[in-house]
N, C-alpha and C positions, 0 to 999 in steps of 0.2 A: 585376617585377609577378607577385603571386599568381596561381598557377594556378587557373582554374576548377576547381571541385568537380566528380568523378564518382562514382558509385556503386562501392563499393570490394569489393562482393560476390563479384565474379569474381577479385578477389586472394586474398580472405581464406576466402570459404564453404567450399573443400575443404582448407584448411590450418588449421583452427582446432582439431582435435584432438577425440577422444572425451569428455573430461572437461569441454568448452566449456559446454555446454549445463547438465549437473548443477551444475557450479559457480556458473553466472549463477543458476540456480533457487536454490540455498544462500545468496546475495549479496542476490536480492530477498526471500527469507524473513525475513531480518534485522528488519524492521519487525515482520512479524506475530509473529515468536517472541519478539521482546524484551518485546513488550505481553500476549500470549495465555498465554504460560507461567505468568504470575502471576496471572491472573485469578482462579482459584478461592482465591487467597490475600489476595485485597483487602479483605474484612471483617477477617480477622485482622489483617492489616498497619495497618488504619484503626485498630484498637483500641490495637496495640503502639507506633505512632508519634504516636498521640494527634493527629491531623490528618483534613482530607479526601483520602482516597486518591484522588479523581480528580484532584488536583494532580499527581500522578506521572505521569499520561496526559497532561494539559495541556502540563507542563513538556518531557516527551519529545516531543509533537507540536511545541511552540515551537521547541525545538533542531533538530530533524528539518526543519523548513521552511526556518529562517533559514541553516542550515549548507548546505545545497544550494546556495542562491543564490551562496554563498560559494566551494563546489567544483566548480560548472558551469565558469567560465571557467579555471580551473587545469587542469582536465581536457582542456580545447580547446586549452591551451598546451601541457601539457606531457606529453599523452598519458592514457590510462586507468590505467595500472598504479600508478603513483607513487602519486596522492591515494586510491588504494584500499586501498593497503597504509598508509597513514597513518592512513586513517578508521577500518581495524580495530584498530589499535593504540589508538587512543581509544575504540572501541567496548570493548575488553578492561579499559582502565582504568578506565572509567565502571563497568561490570559490577562490577568489584572494591570501587569504592566504594558501589555500592549495597548490596552484601553486607555491608559493615561498619557502613553506617547506623544510626544509633540515634534518629533524629528524623526528622519529616516534613520539614524545612528540608534537612536532609543528603541525604534519599532524594531531592527533588525537585532538589538541585543536580546531583547524580550520574546522575540520569536524563537530564538535559539535555546533559551530557558523554558518555554513553552515545549518545545520540540525534546528537550531532555526527559521530560516527564511525558509527554504523550507517547513516546516510542515504546514505554514498556506496556501498552495497551495490545497493539497487535504481537508485539513479541513473544510476549508471555502467553496472551491467548494461543498461539500456534503451539506452544510448548505445552501448554494442558491440553490440548487436543490430541498431542501424540502421546502423553501420559496416559490417557484414558483408551483412546482407539489405536488398533491396528492398521495397515496402510489404505487397504481399500476402504475400510469405513471412516478412516480419517479423510480420505478425499471425498467422501460422501458429506461428511459434517463440514469440512471447510467449504464445499460448493453451498452447503445450507448458510453458513456463515457468510459468504458473498453474498447472496439473496437479502439476508437481513441488514447487512452493512450497505448494502447498495443504496438504502434510502436515503443516506447520509449526501452522497452526490446529487441525488434528486433534490432533497429538502434544503441542502446546505445553500446553493446557488439561488434557488427561489426565494428561501427565508431572506439572506442578504439583500436581494433585491428589493424585498417588500419592506424590510428595515428601513432602507435607504429613502424609501417614500416618505416615511415619518421622521426618521432621526438622523443624526450624524453614524459615519461607519464605528465611530467608537463603541456604540451601543452593542455592534456584532462581537467584538471580544469581552464586553460583560455578559453576554449570553454564554460565552462559551466557558466563562468561569463557572456561571451558575450549572452548566451541563458537567462540569468536572465534579461539582460539589456532590449532585445526584448521582453519579457514575461512584465517587467515593464511597458513598451511603450503600450502594448496590454490592460493591466489591467485598464488604464485610459479611455478605450473606453466603460466599462462594466458597465452597470445599477448597483445603489444601490439595492438590491433586498428586502431588511428586512424593511419594512414599518416604520417609527420612531414611529408611534402610538403602536407598539408592543414591541419596546426596553425596556429592563430591567429598571426600576427607582431605583434598588438597588445601594449601591456602590459597586466598583469592588470587595472589600474584603467582602462584603457580598454575592456578587452574588456566592463566591464559595462553599456557602452552597447546591447550586444547585447542586453540584456533589453528596451529600448526598442522595438528591433526586432521582437521578438517579441511584443509587446503589441499593436503595430500591424498584425500579420499575423491578419487576420480569421479564416482558416483555422484556424489552430494556436489561437487563442483560444476558437473554438467548440467544437473538440474537448477543449479544456483545461477549460472551464467544465463541460462536462457530466461529465467525469470528477470535477471537483471537487464538483459539486451531489450527485453519486451517492455519494462517500465522506463527505460530510456526513451522509446518511442512515445509511452503511454506520457511521461510528463514534457515530452515537445509538443503534446496536443494541450496539458493541463494548464501549464505555465503559459503557453502561446496563445491559445484560444481566445482569453478575454480582448488582448487586443488585435487579433486578426479579426474576430466577429464584430466587437464594440467598435475599434477605430478605423479599421479598413472597411468593412462590409456595412457600417453604420447602424447594426443591429442594437436595438434599444436595451438599456441595463436588464431591465425587467425581462424583457425575451431572451435574453442570453440564457437564463436559468432554463428555460425549456429546451433550448438546442442541447445544451449540456445534460439534461436528463434524460433526453433521447437515446444516449448512447448508454446510460446505466439499464434503461430499460431491456436494451439488448444485452447488457450483461446479465440481467436478472434471468432473462428467457434462456441463454446458454448455461448459466449456471443449473438451472432446474433440469435442462437435458444432459448435464454431465452427471449429475446426481445419479440417472439411470444409466447412462453409458458406462460408468466406472463398474457397474456390475457384470456387465459383457466383455468389455474390451479393456486391453492392457492401458496402463497410464501413458507409455510411450506411444502407442497406437494414435491415442486422442489429442496428445502434443504435437505429432507428427502433422496431422490435418490442421490442428488450430494454427499453428505456427506458420503453417504453409499459407493459411486464409489471410491471415493478419498481415503476412508479406505481400500478397498479391494485391489486397486493397489498399496497402501503403505505395505501392509502386503505381496501380492505375490512378490513385488520387496526385500523386506527382506529376503524371505525364498531363493528367487534365489540368492541373495548375500552369504546368511550363507553357500548355498550348492555348490558355486562356477560355477552356471550355469549361461551360456550365456554371460559373460563379461560385457564388455560396453554397449552391445545391450541391454541387459535385464535391465539394470540400466537406459538407455535412455527410453525404452517402459514404463517402470513403471513409470518413474517422468513423462512421457507425459500424461499418463491418469490421474496422480494426480493432478498435477498442472494447468490443462485444466478445471478441475471443477471451477477453480476460478472465471471462466465467468458466473457460475451461483451463488456462494456462496458470493462473494463479493457485487454485487448488490443488491440481495435479503435479505441479513442480514442487509445490510446498509438500505434499504428502510424501514424494518420491525420495526428495531430498533428506527427511528427517527419519525415513525408515531405518537406515542402517545407523545411525549414530543416537539411539534411545536413551543411554547413560548421559550424553551431554546434548540433551535436546535443547535445553537453555542457550547455551553457547551458541549452537547449531542454527536455532533460531534467531539469535543475536546477529550472526554473521550472515546470514541469508537475508535478513531485513536490513541490515545496515547496507549490504550491496544493492537490495532491491532499491530501495529509497534514495540512497547515496549517489545512486545513479541519475537521478534526475537534478544533481548538481552538474552534470554534463551537460544537460539537455537546457537548463536554465541559461548556464554560460554560452553555450551555441546560441541560443535565441538572444541574448545581450550583444554578441560579438557581432553577428550577421543581421540583425535587424528583428526584431519582434512583430512588427506590424506588419509584415508582409506574407501572404499565404505561403510562399515558396520556402523561407526558411522551415517552418512547422513542417510542410511535407516532406522536405528531405530527410529531415530529422527522423521522422516517422517512418518513412521507407525504410533508410539505412537500417535503423536499429532493429526494426522487424523482420529485416532479410539475415541480420546475424543472429536472431533469435530462432528464426528457421534453420540456419544453416548447422548450428548447435545440435538439433534433432535430425539432422540427415533424413528429410524428407523423402529423398528418391531411395532409400533402403527400406524395404517394405517386410523384411525378414525378422521381425519384432517377436522375441520370447514373451510369453505371457507371464507377466511380472505379478499377477494379481494372485 
């Protein structure tokens, strides 16, 4: 009979090593780095490849969402490091393919391959945090990871813009391949956090039934849906902002990176604050306030756009307060969602990540259908889905039981 799962933080937390958190931060940054670094190049790539550039984001998100569902049970059965190594290898291959692409079809294909590998980074990093730390400490560690990984959205667009000054967009993807090689080397120095005695004894095919168990878990789905709706709104900004800022508001490619980085500075600040707040307040209380702020920011931005008030400044300010709430929402929803399912944390992290990043498919398709070059489309996507995320947390109900 399989032993009952117990929290492994007393076994691993003191023995993970000094590079554990920095490397996990790098793994979690795979997603944002893979997309953000070529945001300034999107208008140029669209002209060179003769197609809709948003399809490269959509293709990446499709691969990212689908692949996590496959990798999750594998990590619960064989541990965290093996699928992580395989995934990073795929990421490197996909990045090289993107660099060599000469058509939109080829670019979308290799972006999907890139995503199949990149998804193992954040998915397994979340599971490793759950392996090692209990819920409140996991929320603090995830907030710390958010701070470290936030470097990618800051550096990514800035670096991409600078590369375009001296070389073509192809070199952006060559750089991603090099980063993948460095991360592959670093992963070999990570400990295996998932104790073999707790690993799944099911076959991989049977292990997929765990997803049915997760979907029927109301607590898990509550936090997962909250995160999913928030990221639908966030990807409305991420995928829509290059066209809105550069094409509509005529922001230079090099300056776009600084406007994007502004939001990440807000994310870092609130992630630091979250590390302190989780010691005092329940995760639910923090989520009620942060989702309410993101909803209010999105709605106010929509009103300013509808009435043509403030121009670029109004959009930048609205996005800042909306996007900064990610410093609270991502860490708290993830820690709360994974808390009840430690024995299948890999599958749970996979489903959470699949819905979180797969939600971006909806946003990019909406941008494509309604027009990605006008601020109104981006604004209503942010406002609508931020409102749904807030409603999940029922901000009108302040009778919150301390879940810490």
